[in-house]
C-alpha positions as CSV (number, residue, x, y, z in Angstrom):
1,M,116.5,-18.4,48.2
2,I,118.2,-16.0,50.5
3,L,116.4,-14.8,53.6
4,V,117.6,-12.0,55.8
5,Q,115.5,-11.7,59.0
6,Y,115.6,-9.6,62.1
7,L,114.9,-11.5,65.4
8,P,113.9,-8.8,67.9
9,D,114.0,-11.1,71.0
10,R,117.7,-11.7,70.3
11,N,118.4,-8.4,68.6
12,V,120.2,-10.1,65.8
13,L,120.1,-10.6,62.0
14,C,120.0,-14.1,60.6
15,V,121.0,-14.8,57.0
16,T,120.3,-18.0,55.1
17,G,123.4,-20.2,54.9
18,V,125.3,-18.4,57.6
19,A,125.4,-20.3,60.9
20,T,126.3,-17.4,63.2
21,P,123.8,-14.5,63.6
22,F,125.0,-10.9,63.2
23,P,124.4,-8.2,65.7
24,A,121.4,-6.1,64.7
25,G,122.4,-3.0,62.7
26,S,125.7,-4.5,61.6
27,L,124.8,-5.3,58.0
28,E,123.8,-3.1,55.1
29,A,121.9,-3.7,51.8
30,R,123.8,-3.0,48.6
31,R,122.7,-2.6,45.0
32,Q,124.4,-2.7,41.7
33,G,121.8,-2.3,38.9
34,D,119.5,-5.3,39.2
35,M,121.8,-7.2,41.6
36,L,121.4,-7.1,45.4
37,A,123.7,-8.2,48.2
38,V,124.1,-7.8,52.0
39,A,127.5,-6.8,53.3
40,S,129.3,-6.1,56.6
41,P,130.6,-2.6,56.3
42,H,132.6,-2.8,59.5
43,E,134.6,-5.9,58.4
44,N,134.4,-5.0,54.7
45,F,133.1,-8.2,53.2
46,L,130.0,-9.5,51.4
47,V,127.8,-11.7,53.6
48,T,125.8,-12.9,50.5
49,Q,126.5,-13.2,46.8
50,W,125.1,-10.7,44.3
51,T,121.7,-12.0,43.4
52,V,118.7,-10.7,41.4
53,F,115.5,-9.9,43.3
54,T,113.8,-13.2,42.5
55,G,116.5,-15.0,44.5
56,W,115.5,-13.2,47.8
57,S,112.8,-14.1,50.2
58,R,111.1,-12.7,53.3
59,P,109.5,-14.4,56.3
60,S,106.0,-14.1,54.9
61,G,107.0,-16.1,51.8
62,V,105.4,-13.5,49.5
63,P,107.7,-13.0,46.5
64,F,109.1,-9.6,45.7
65,A,107.6,-7.9,42.6
66,S,110.7,-5.9,41.7
67,T,114.3,-5.1,42.5
68,D,113.1,-1.9,44.2
69,E,110.8,-3.8,46.5
70,A,113.4,-6.3,47.4
71,F,116.0,-3.7,48.1
72,A,113.6,-1.6,50.2
73,Y,113.0,-4.7,52.4
74,L,116.7,-5.6,52.7
75,D,117.6,-2.0,53.6
76,A,114.8,-1.8,56.2
77,V,115.6,-5.1,57.9
78,C,119.4,-4.4,58.0
79,R,118.7,-1.1,59.8
80,E,116.5,-2.7,62.5
81,K,117.8,-2.9,66.0
82,R,116.6,-2.2,69.5
83,P,118.6,0.4,71.5
84,V,121.5,-1.1,73.4
85,G,122.0,0.3,76.9
86,L,121.5,3.8,78.0
87,P,122.5,7.3,76.8
88,P,125.9,8.5,78.2
89,L,125.7,10.1,81.6
90,T,127.3,13.4,82.4
91,F,129.8,13.9,85.2
92,V,132.5,16.5,86.0
93,A,136.1,15.8,85.0
94,G,138.3,15.7,88.2
95,E,141.4,16.0,85.9
96,P,142.0,16.4,82.2
97,L,140.5,13.4,80.5
98,S,141.0,11.9,77.0
99,G,138.2,10.4,75.0
100,H,137.5,6.7,75.1
101,R,139.3,6.1,78.4
102,A,138.0,4.1,81.4
103,V,137.1,6.3,84.4
104,R,136.1,5.8,88.0
105,L,133.9,7.7,90.5
106,A,136.1,10.0,92.5
107,G,133.5,12.0,94.5
108,A,130.0,13.3,94.2
109,G,129.5,13.6,90.4
110,T,133.2,13.6,89.6
111,V,135.3,11.1,87.6
112,R,139.0,10.5,87.2
113,V,141.0,8.0,85.1
114,A,140.7,4.4,86.3
115,S,143.7,2.1,86.6
116,S,143.7,-1.7,87.1
117,G,146.9,-1.4,89.2
118,D,145.2,0.3,92.1
119,I,143.0,-2.2,94.0
120,A,141.5,0.7,96.0
121,Q,139.6,1.5,92.7
122,A,137.9,-1.9,92.5
123,G,134.1,-1.3,92.6
124,L,134.5,2.3,91.6
125,V,135.1,1.9,87.9
126,L,132.2,3.6,86.1
127,G,132.5,3.4,82.3
128,V,134.2,4.9,79.2
129,T,134.4,8.5,78.3
130,T,132.9,9.4,74.9
131,G,135.0,12.5,74.4
132,A,137.8,14.5,76.0
133,A,137.3,17.1,78.8
134,E,139.3,19.6,80.7
135,E,139.4,19.5,84.5
136,G,136.2,20.9,85.9
137,S,134.3,20.5,82.6
138,P,131.4,18.2,81.9
139,V,132.3,14.8,80.5
140,A,130.0,12.2,79.0
141,V,130.5,8.6,80.2
142,M,129.0,5.5,78.7
143,V,128.1,3.3,81.6
144,V,126.0,0.7,79.7
145,G,125.8,0.8,75.9
146,E,127.6,1.1,72.6
147,V,130.8,3.2,72.0
148,D,132.4,3.5,68.6
149,E,136.0,4.7,68.0
150,P,137.6,4.4,64.6
151,S,141.2,4.2,66.0
152,W,140.4,1.0,68.0
153,S,141.5,-2.4,66.6
154,F,139.9,-4.9,68.9
155,A,139.3,-8.5,68.2
156,P,135.8,-9.7,69.0
157,G,135.7,-10.6,72.6
158,P,136.1,-9.2,76.2
159,V,137.7,-5.9,76.8
160,F,139.3,-5.1,80.2
161,L,140.5,-2.1,82.2
162,G,144.3,-1.6,81.9
163,L,146.6,1.0,83.4
164,N,145.8,4.7,83.3
165,G,142.4,4.3,81.7
166,A,143.5,2.1,78.8
167,L,141.2,-0.5,77.3
168,V,143.0,-3.8,76.7
169,Q,142.1,-7.3,75.7
170,A,144.5,-9.2,78.0
171,P,143.5,-9.2,81.6
172,P,146.1,-7.7,84.0
173,A,148.3,-9.9,86.0
174,S,148.3,-7.7,89.1
175,G,146.0,-5.3,90.8
176,F,142.4,-6.2,89.8
177,V,140.6,-7.5,86.8
178,Q,137.7,-5.4,85.6
179,Q,135.9,-6.4,82.4
180,M,134.6,-3.3,80.8
181,G,132.5,-5.0,78.1
182,T,132.7,-6.8,74.9
183,A,134.1,-5.8,71.5
184,V,131.7,-6.8,68.8
185,Y,133.7,-5.2,66.0
186,S,137.3,-3.9,65.8
187,T,135.9,-0.4,66.4
188,R,132.8,-1.0,68.6
189,L,132.6,-1.8,72.3
190,I,129.5,-2.7,74.1
191,V,130.1,-1.3,77.6
192,E,128.7,-3.6,80.3
193,R,131.0,-4.0,83.3
194,A,131.4,-7.3,85.2
195,A,132.1,-7.6,88.9
196,P,135.8,-6.8,89.6
197,I,138.2,-9.5,90.7
198,I,141.0,-8.6,93.0
199,L,144.2,-10.5,92.3
200,A,146.4,-12.0,94.9
201,Q,149.0,-9.6,96.0
């Protein structure tokens, strides 16, 4: 029997036979006629085999009466997740800004591009822009939470501030190290900054 279960205290999905849990909201239920499966759309692979409804279980142990009922359960549980972080905050762009770049506080309510090469910026790095903005225009910045960008190709793991607002996965060798968050997929970053580390000059 295959059991897919959401654990709200950990905000993860657990699947029978898979040792590592999946981030909540990262899987989807699929159906082909009377066959059901659970897949990871971000990584484009099936997490389970195609199985008829009698091969699926739920935490209560009550068997499913039909394919429709089993699919409805799987679809609902795959969609469950608690909100991660906060909504983006709005600042004023102190210069033209591209989307999905790291920015720093540059005055009351104003942000500019951050760069790991300037140690004077350590402690001022704020987050990641969610869209582009012209100088003097409002710009949304994700300070703590999820950011998705289809052009990213991260490996799962830490993401750091690079030069000129770039988000990189190799920590810089000079200036200061600022972890911006963690990539959970190739195209999704959970922004959650660590304390900056100033490197020896």
